[in-house]
N, C-alpha and C positions, 0 to 999 in steps of 0.2 A: 346344762351348758358348761358348767365348771368341770364336770367329768370329761366332757369332750376336749376341753383345753388341756387338761392334765394328761389325757391319753396322747394327744398330739405332741406334747412336750416329751413324753417318754419315748415315743417313736423316733423323734428327731435326735434325742440324746444318745440313744443306743449306737447308731452308726458313728457318731462323733467319738464315743468312747473307744470304738474299734480303731479309729484313725489315730487317736492319741496314743493308744497302746501298741501301735504297729511296730513290730521289731523285724526289720528286714534282714535277710541272710545276705551277707556281704561276701563277694568273691572278686578279688583284684589280681589280675595276671600281669606280671612285669617281665620285661626282657632285662637280663643282667647287664648286657652291653649298653643299655640306654640309661644307666645310672647317671645321676646329676654330676657326680665326680668320680673319676677313677684315678687313683694315685699309684704310680709305679712302685714296685715291680708288678703289681696287679695290672694286667693288660687284656685287651680284646684279642681273641684268636678265632679262627674259622674252623668249622666242622660241618660237613654237609648233613650230618645227622642231628645237629643241634637245631633248636627252634630258630627260624629265620637265618640259619647257617652260621651263627656266632655264639660265643660264650666268653667268660672271663676266667682268668687264672693267673697265678704266678708261674711262669714257665719253668719247667724243671723235669728231671728224670724221676720216674717213680722209683721207690725203694731206697732213695738216697737220703731223704729228709732235707731239712732246710726251710727257710722262710721266716716269717715273723714281721715283715714290713709290707706296706701297701694295702690298699683297701678300695672298696666301692661304696658309695654313699647315695642313698635314695631319699628324696622327699616324698612322703606319701600322705595325702589328706584322707584321713579316715572319716567316713560319713556319719558315724554315730558313736557315742560312748559305749564301750563294750569290752569284752575279753576276746583277744585274737590269738590265732596260731599262724605260724609261718611254715611253708613247705618250700623246698628247693629241688629243682631237677639237676642232678649232679652226676659226676663220675668220680670215684675214689678208687684208685688202683690197688692200694695195699695199706698196711699199717703205718707207713711213713708218708702217706699222701691222702689222709682221710679226716681232715679237720679244718674248721675256720673259727674265727672269733666273731661273735654276733652281739651287737647292742642295738636296742630300739628305744630311743628317747621320745617322750619323757617318761615312759614306764620304767626304763632302766636309768640309772644315774649317768651323769656326764663323766664317763670313765673310759680311759684308753686301755682296753683289755690287753693290747699287745705289750703294754708297759707293765701293767699290774699282774698279768698272768692269772687273773681271777677265773677260776674254773666255772663260776656261775654263767660265764659268757662263752664257754668253750663248746662248740658244736662238734660232736663226734659223728662224722658223716658215714652213713651206711656204705659199705664197700660194694663195688661193682664196676665192670669195665665197659658197660653200656649205660646210656642215659636212663636214669631212674629217679623216682620221687623219694624224698626223705624228709620227714618232719624235723624241723630244727629243735634241738634238745639241749639240756644241760649235760655235758659229759663231766660228771663230778668224780672225785676220787673214790666215792662210795657207790657209784652206779650211774646209769644214764637214764634221764627222765625227760619226757616231752615238756617243752616250754610253753608258757602262756603269758600274754602281756595284757594287763588291764589298763585301759585308758578312760579317764574320768570325763573327758570332753572330746567332742568331734574336732577335727582340724588337723593342722600340720604336725607330722611326726617325722623323725629322722632315723632311718635304718642304715646301720653300717655293717658291712661284711668284710672282715679283715683277714688277711693271709695269716695262717698259722703254719701250714705245711705247703711247700710248693707242690705242683702237679695235681692239686685238688681243683676240680673244675666245677663251675656253676653256670647253668644255662638260663634258667628262669626262676622266678619266685612267685608263689601264690599266697595271697593274704586272705584269711577267712575267719569269720566269727563262729563257724561250725567246728567246735572243738572235738567233735566225734567224726569228723571227715576222714575218709580213707581215699586211696588213690583214685577210685571211681568217681569221687566228687570233685576232683581237681581238673584243671585244663591248662593248656598252653595258650600263650597270647595269640590273638588274632590280629589281622591288619588294623581293625578298629581299636583294639587294645593298644597297639603300638602308636597309633595316631593320638590316642588319648594320653598316653604316657609322655609324648613329646609336647603336645599342645594344651593339655589340661582341659579337655572338653567335658561336658556333662554326660553322665551315663546312668544306667539303671542298676541298682543293687538287686540282682536276681529278678528284675522286673517289678519289684514291690515298692520301691521308694526311690525318688530321684536323689542323686548325690553328685558332687563334683570332685575331681582330683586336682591337686596342685599342678601347675605347669612344670614339667621336668625340663630343665633348660638345656640339657645336653643334646646337641644336634643329632638327629637320627641318621645313622650311616647306612 
């Protein structure tokens, strides 16, 4: 009888271990124009080829340079402690319109990169005149390297994308804990994603674990 009880305990414990150890793959798709806060000269503009027809940028002519003020800020509730990567769907016309400043707190310090000019937070955007995906990186003086952000706790985070050069465009953002992701693993926001971004509804992380996003308060246009 004791052996029977022990066997039953083992059978019940194994599935529980699997649940406790569950590590869901997270993929969060965001519209740039639905940021919590957009500060001029960063503005919303329209393009029929952009996701949902809109994107954000500091308006300006390519090749002229300029910028350094204005930003978009997003509140993102991450569902689990983990290391994350960010991708953006972007257009960068040339070497004078191919960068942003990016900080993601609390993994990054509370620092205004537009003031400090800290290259740790400088994103060198891959050039291209059509919308394309680019992983957010460190554009350091000694080279360019993909960025990763480690969060010790689930919950609210604050992502800021600041203007560095005008005419650099960003349409969507994809958040993932798949650090080996390539373009085939990414996706644009759906109507459901946009509703979630505005209202903060519950969603599935790759269908493996339930999570919630913080309500993004900017009204959907």
